[in-house]
C-alpha positions as CSV (number, residue, x, y, z in Angstrom):
1,X,16.3,16.4,-8.1
2,X,12.8,17.8,-8.9
3,X,12.3,20.8,-10.9
4,X,8.7,22.6,-10.6
5,X,7.5,25.9,-12.1
6,X,3.9,26.7,-12.8
7,X,1.8,29.6,-13.6
8,X,-2.0,29.2,-13.9
9,X,-4.7,32.3,-14.0
10,X,-8.1,31.8,-12.8
11,X,-10.7,34.5,-12.0
12,X,-9.6,35.8,-8.6
13,X,-6.8,33.5,-8.4
14,X,-3.2,33.2,-9.7
15,X,-0.9,30.5,-9.4
16,X,3.2,31.4,-9.5
17,X,5.0,28.6,-7.7
18,X,8.5,27.2,-8.4
19,X,10.9,25.1,-6.4
20,X,13.9,22.7,-7.1
21,X,14.8,20.2,-4.4
22,X,16.1,16.7,-3.6
23,X,13.3,14.3,-4.3
24,X,13.3,11.8,-1.3
25,X,11.5,11.6,1.8
26,X,8.4,13.5,2.6
27,X,7.6,17.3,1.4
28,X,4.8,19.0,3.0
29,X,3.1,21.8,1.0
30,X,1.8,24.0,4.0
31,X,-0.1,27.3,3.8
32,X,-3.6,28.7,4.8
33,X,-6.7,27.4,2.7
34,X,-7.2,28.6,-0.6
35,X,-3.0,29.5,-1.0
36,X,-3.0,26.9,-4.0
37,X,-1.6,24.0,-2.5
38,X,-4.1,21.5,-4.1
39,X,-3.6,23.5,-7.4
40,X,0.1,23.0,-7.7
41,X,-0.2,19.1,-6.5
42,X,-2.9,18.9,-9.8
43,X,-0.5,20.6,-12.0
44,X,2.2,18.3,-11.0
45,X,-0.1,15.3,-11.5
46,X,-1.4,16.7,-14.9
47,X,-5.0,17.3,-13.7
48,X,-4.6,21.2,-14.3
49,X,-3.7,22.4,-17.5
50,X,-1.2,25.0,-16.5
51,X,1.8,26.7,-18.2
52,X,5.3,25.8,-16.8
53,X,7.5,22.8,-16.5
54,X,8.1,19.7,-14.3
55,X,11.5,17.5,-14.3
56,X,12.0,14.6,-12.5
57,X,15.4,13.8,-12.4
58,X,16.7,14.0,-16.0
59,X,13.5,13.3,-17.5
60,X,11.2,16.0,-18.6
61,X,7.5,15.6,-17.6
62,X,6.1,19.0,-19.1
63,X,8.0,22.0,-20.8
64,X,6.3,24.2,-23.0
65,X,3.7,22.3,-25.3
66,X,5.3,18.8,-24.5
67,X,3.4,17.4,-21.8
68,X,3.2,13.6,-20.6
69,X,-0.2,12.7,-20.2
70,X,-1.5,11.9,-16.7
71,X,-1.4,8.1,-17.2
72,X,2.2,8.0,-18.4
73,X,3.7,10.2,-15.5
74,X,3.2,7.2,-13.1
75,X,2.4,9.5,-10.2
76,X,0.0,8.1,-7.5
77,X,-2.6,10.7,-6.2
78,X,-4.9,10.4,-3.0
79,X,-7.5,12.7,-2.8
80,X,-9.2,14.3,0.4
81,X,-12.0,11.6,-0.2
82,X,-10.7,8.2,-0.4
83,X,-12.6,7.8,-4.1
84,X,-12.9,3.9,-3.7
85,X,-14.9,1.6,-5.9
86,X,-17.7,1.1,-3.6
87,X,-19.0,-2.0,-5.3
88,X,-15.6,-3.9,-5.2
89,X,-14.2,-5.4,-2.4
90,X,-11.1,-3.9,-0.4
91,X,-8.9,-6.7,-2.5
92,X,-10.1,-5.5,-5.9
93,X,-9.6,-2.1,-5.3
94,X,-6.1,-2.6,-4.2
95,X,-5.7,-4.8,-7.3
96,X,-7.3,-2.4,-9.7
97,X,-3.9,-0.6,-11.2
98,X,-1.7,-3.4,-9.7
99,X,-3.3,-5.8,-12.5
100,X,-2.9,-3.4,-15.2
101,X,0.7,-2.5,-14.7
102,X,2.6,-3.0,-18.2
103,X,4.5,-6.4,-18.9
104,X,8.4,-5.5,-17.9
105,X,7.3,-2.8,-15.3
106,X,8.6,-3.4,-11.6
107,X,5.5,-4.8,-9.8
108,X,5.2,-4.1,-6.1
109,X,4.6,-7.0,-3.9
110,X,0.7,-7.0,-3.1
111,X,0.8,-9.2,0.0
112,X,3.6,-6.7,1.6
113,X,1.9,-3.7,0.8
114,X,-1.3,-5.3,2.4
115,X,0.9,-5.9,5.5
116,X,2.4,-2.4,5.4
117,X,-1.1,-0.8,6.0
118,X,-2.6,-3.3,8.0
119,X,-5.3,-4.5,5.7
120,X,-5.1,-8.2,5.9
121,X,-8.3,-8.6,8.0
122,X,-10.1,-6.3,5.5
123,X,-9.4,-7.6,2.0
124,X,-12.9,-9.5,1.7
125,X,-15.1,-6.5,3.0
126,X,-16.8,-4.2,0.5
127,X,-15.6,-0.6,0.4
128,X,-18.6,0.7,1.3
129,X,-18.4,-1.0,4.7
130,X,-15.1,0.6,5.8
131,X,-14.5,3.6,8.1
132,X,-13.1,6.9,7.0
133,X,-9.4,5.5,8.3
134,X,-9.5,2.6,6.6
135,X,-10.6,3.7,3.4
136,X,-7.6,6.3,3.2
137,X,-5.5,3.2,4.1
138,X,-6.9,1.2,0.9
139,X,-6.7,4.5,-1.2
140,X,-2.8,4.9,-0.3
141,X,-2.4,1.0,-1.0
142,X,-4.1,1.4,-4.4
143,X,-1.9,4.1,-5.4
144,X,1.2,2.7,-4.1
145,X,0.4,-0.5,-6.0
146,X,0.6,1.2,-9.5
147,X,4.4,1.4,-8.7
148,X,4.4,5.1,-8.9
149,X,7.7,7.3,-9.1
150,X,5.9,10.0,-6.7
151,X,3.2,9.8,-4.4
152,X,0.9,12.9,-4.1
153,X,-1.4,13.2,-0.8
154,X,-3.8,15.8,-1.0
155,X,-5.1,16.4,2.2
156,X,-5.7,13.0,3.1
157,X,-6.9,13.6,7.0
158,X,-9.0,16.7,6.2
159,X,-12.2,14.6,5.9
160,X,-11.8,12.3,8.9
161,X,-12.5,12.9,12.7
162,X,-10.2,13.1,15.4
163,X,-10.2,9.0,15.9
164,X,-9.7,8.3,12.4
165,X,-6.8,10.6,12.2
166,X,-5.1,8.8,15.1
167,X,-5.6,5.5,13.2
168,X,-4.3,6.2,10.0
169,X,-1.4,8.5,10.9
170,X,0.9,5.8,11.9
171,X,0.7,4.2,8.6
172,X,1.6,7.2,6.7
173,X,4.3,7.8,9.1
174,X,7.6,6.4,7.5
175,X,5.6,5.6,4.4
176,X,8.2,7.1,1.9
177,X,11.1,5.1,3.6
178,X,9.3,1.8,3.6
179,X,7.9,2.1,-0.1
180,X,10.8,4.0,-1.4
181,X,8.3,6.5,-2.9
182,X,9.1,10.2,-2.6
183,X,6.0,11.9,-1.1
184,X,4.4,15.2,-1.5
185,X,1.8,16.1,1.3
186,X,-0.7,18.9,1.3
187,X,-1.6,20.0,4.3
188,X,-2.5,23.2,6.6
189,X,-2.0,21.3,10.0
190,X,1.3,22.3,11.8
191,X,0.8,18.9,13.6
192,X,0.9,16.8,10.6
193,X,4.1,18.9,9.3
194,X,5.8,18.1,12.4
195,X,5.2,14.2,12.5
196,X,5.4,13.5,8.9
197,X,7.6,16.2,6.8
198,X,11.2,16.1,6.1
199,X,10.9,19.3,4.4
200,X,8.3,22.0,4.0
201,X,7.4,24.4,1.0
202,X,5.5,27.4,2.3
203,X,2.8,29.1,0.2
204,X,0.7,32.1,0.5
205,X,-1.5,33.6,-2.1
206,X,-0.6,31.2,-5.1
207,X,3.2,31.6,-4.5
208,X,5.7,29.1,-2.7
209,X,7.7,31.4,-0.3
210,X,10.4,29.3,1.1
211,X,11.6,25.8,1.0
212,X,13.4,24.4,4.2
213,X,14.2,21.4,6.0
214,X,11.7,20.6,9.0
215,X,14.6,21.6,11.3
216,X,15.1,24.9,9.7
217,X,11.6,25.4,9.8
218,X,11.3,25.1,13.4
219,X,14.5,26.8,14.1
220,X,13.0,30.2,12.4
221,X,11.2,32.2,15.4
222,X,8.7,33.7,12.7
223,X,7.9,30.2,11.1
224,X,4.1,30.0,9.9
225,X,4.0,26.7,11.9
226,X,3.9,28.8,15.2
227,X,1.2,30.8,14.6
228,X,-1.3,28.6,16.8
229,X,0.7,27.4,19.5
230,X,3.6,29.6,19.6
231,X,7.6,28.7,18.9
232,X,8.4,25.2,19.2
233,X,11.4,22.6,18.6
234,X,11.3,19.1,17.0
235,X,13.9,16.6,18.3
236,X,14.3,13.2,16.3
237,X,15.2,10.1,18.0
238,X,13.8,7.0,19.2
239,X,11.7,5.5,22.4
240,X,13.4,3.2,24.9
241,X,11.2,0.9,26.9
242,X,9.0,2.5,29.5
243,X,9.9,2.0,33.2
244,X,7.9,1.0,35.9
245,X,7.4,4.2,37.3
246,X,5.8,5.7,33.9
247,X,8.8,7.5,32.7
248,X,9.6,6.5,29.1
249,X,13.4,7.6,27.9
250,X,13.6,9.4,24.5
251,X,16.8,8.9,23.1
252,X,18.7,11.1,20.6
253,X,22.3,12.2,19.8
254,X,23.7,10.0,22.8
255,X,21.3,12.0,25.3
256,X,18.0,11.2,26.9
257,X,14.7,13.0,27.5
258,X,12.4,11.9,30.1
259,X,8.8,11.4,28.7
260,X,5.9,10.8,31.3
261,X,3.0,8.6,29.8
262,X,4.6,8.0,26.2
263,X,1.8,5.2,25.6
264,X,3.9,4.0,22.4
265,X,6.1,0.8,22.5
266,X,9.7,1.0,22.8
267,X,12.4,0.8,20.1
268,X,10.1,2.7,17.6
269,X,11.6,6.1,15.9
270,X,9.8,9.1,17.2
271,X,9.8,12.7,17.3
272,X,8.7,15.0,20.5
273,X,7.5,18.8,20.3
274,X,9.1,21.1,23.0
275,X,7.2,24.0,23.4
276,X,9.7,27.1,23.6
277,X,7.7,28.5,26.7
278,X,8.1,25.1,28.4
279,X,12.1,25.4,28.5
280,X,14.3,27.8,30.8
281,X,17.8,28.4,30.8
282,X,20.4,28.4,33.7
283,X,24.1,29.2,33.9
284,X,24.8,25.5,35.5
285,X,23.0,22.2,36.3
286,X,20.3,23.2,39.0
287,X,20.1,20.7,42.2
288,X,16.9,19.8,43.9
289,X,14.3,20.9,41.1
290,X,11.1,18.9,39.9
291,X,12.7,19.5,36.4
292,X,14.2,16.3,35.1
293,X,15.2,17.4,31.7
294,X,18.2,19.5,31.9
295,X,20.6,19.4,28.5
296,X,23.6,21.3,27.7
297,X,22.9,24.0,24.8
298,X,25.2,26.5,23.0
299,X,23.3,29.8,22.1
300,X,23.1,30.7,18.5
301,X,21.2,33.7,18.2
302,X,18.5,36.1,20.1
303,X,15.5,37.1,18.9
304,X,13.3,39.8,20.3
305,X,9.8,38.3,20.3
306,X,7.6,41.3,21.6
307,X,5.9,41.6,24.7
308,X,9.2,42.0,26.6
309,X,10.2,38.2,25.7
310,X,13.4,36.9,24.1
311,X,13.6,33.9,21.8
312,X,16.9,32.1,22.3
313,X,17.8,29.8,19.6
314,X,19.9,27.4,20.8
315,X,22.0,24.2,19.5
316,X,22.2,20.7,21.4
317,X,25.0,18.3,21.5
318,X,24.6,16.5,17.9
319,X,23.3,19.8,16.2
320,X,19.5,19.4,16.7
321,X,18.1,23.2,17.4
322,X,15.9,23.9,20.6
323,X,14.2,27.1,21.3
324,X,13.5,28.8,24.7
325,X,11.4,31.7,25.7
326,X,12.5,33.9,28.3
327,X,12.0,37.3,29.5
328,X,13.8,40.2,28.6
329,X,14.9,40.8,31.9
330,X,16.0,37.4,32.6
331,X,18.1,37.7,29.3
332,X,19.7,40.7,30.6
333,X,20.2,39.2,34.1
334,X,22.0,35.9,32.5
335,X,23.9,38.2,30.2
336,X,22.8,35.7,27.4
337,X,25.0,36.0,24.2
338,X,25.3,34.4,21.2
339,X,28.2,31.6,21.6
340,X,27.1,31.2,25.3
341,X,27.4,27.6,26.6
342,X,24.3,27.0,29.2
343,X,21.7,24.5,30.4
344,X,18.2,24.2,28.9
345,X,15.5,23.1,31.9
346,X,12.7,21.4,29.9
347,X,9.5,21.7,31.9
348,X,7.4,19.1,29.7
349,X,7.5,17.4,26.2
350,X,4.8,16.2,24.1
351,X,5.6,12.9,21.5
352,X,4.4,13.9,18.2
353,X,1.3,11.1,17.8
């Protein structure tokens, strides 16, 4: 478990953040700009002087006057800007902390890390010659090669253009599992949370307001993740090989969703986003309709969402959640109610990429 509690006062700002949760996978710190996400991350790293406590498992990192210095915490930190040594090669940037590890400490495999991040062909280049996405990949590799117990990523994509973000996201995806290092990831992008996170800590005005798994956050009709695009569901599964007609099977919980033009190789783990507005409900399977994706679903809850709409929270076979948005008139006509079995007609899904 990781236990965090920090208070910090500045002119016009107060941080009062606390959470306790398992320490594995990727935890997103999510909230609007200025809500304290970066400040909290810097407190965890020891870069900000704050009152409070930090426990990593049974080790006390900070409590009262007791506080480990930054270099003894063994946390890897990647800033918004890569902050590489411009005069050094990629190889020497990566090796900077790795070569300085104390004797007896577990030493990450340098070549393996380079391979994970696809940096083999860049090793002899100057850091100043790299693109933005390449620089961030090197910064992440440099942090991981210091054998950190925790990796802290502070909006690593915010300074990148759209193309550079697309370049680096596949390398960040699955990073915690591959490297065996828990990750805290600061962002205000719902798309990054949906693709990368296992859990979400929501923040507003310097406070941590809730801690939820990604599935819990996506199943909540008032989730802050829905502000821009409206309610949506995220399904975890894997892609199968694309068919000749352009359809790609997305397999999850012994069920199949059909994607069109997925443009990713089969056999990979993947997530898909399903907008609630793209899901209709029927009392039975529907014949002679263009909608290919029809899945059995059990209604968990109905929520009035305003403007004559009802948000229906359903459970798919296997337990994953699916949201559907229907008119209040349709909900009444179909007599939708908690515990009812029906069919979700899914018009379109988007691969989270």
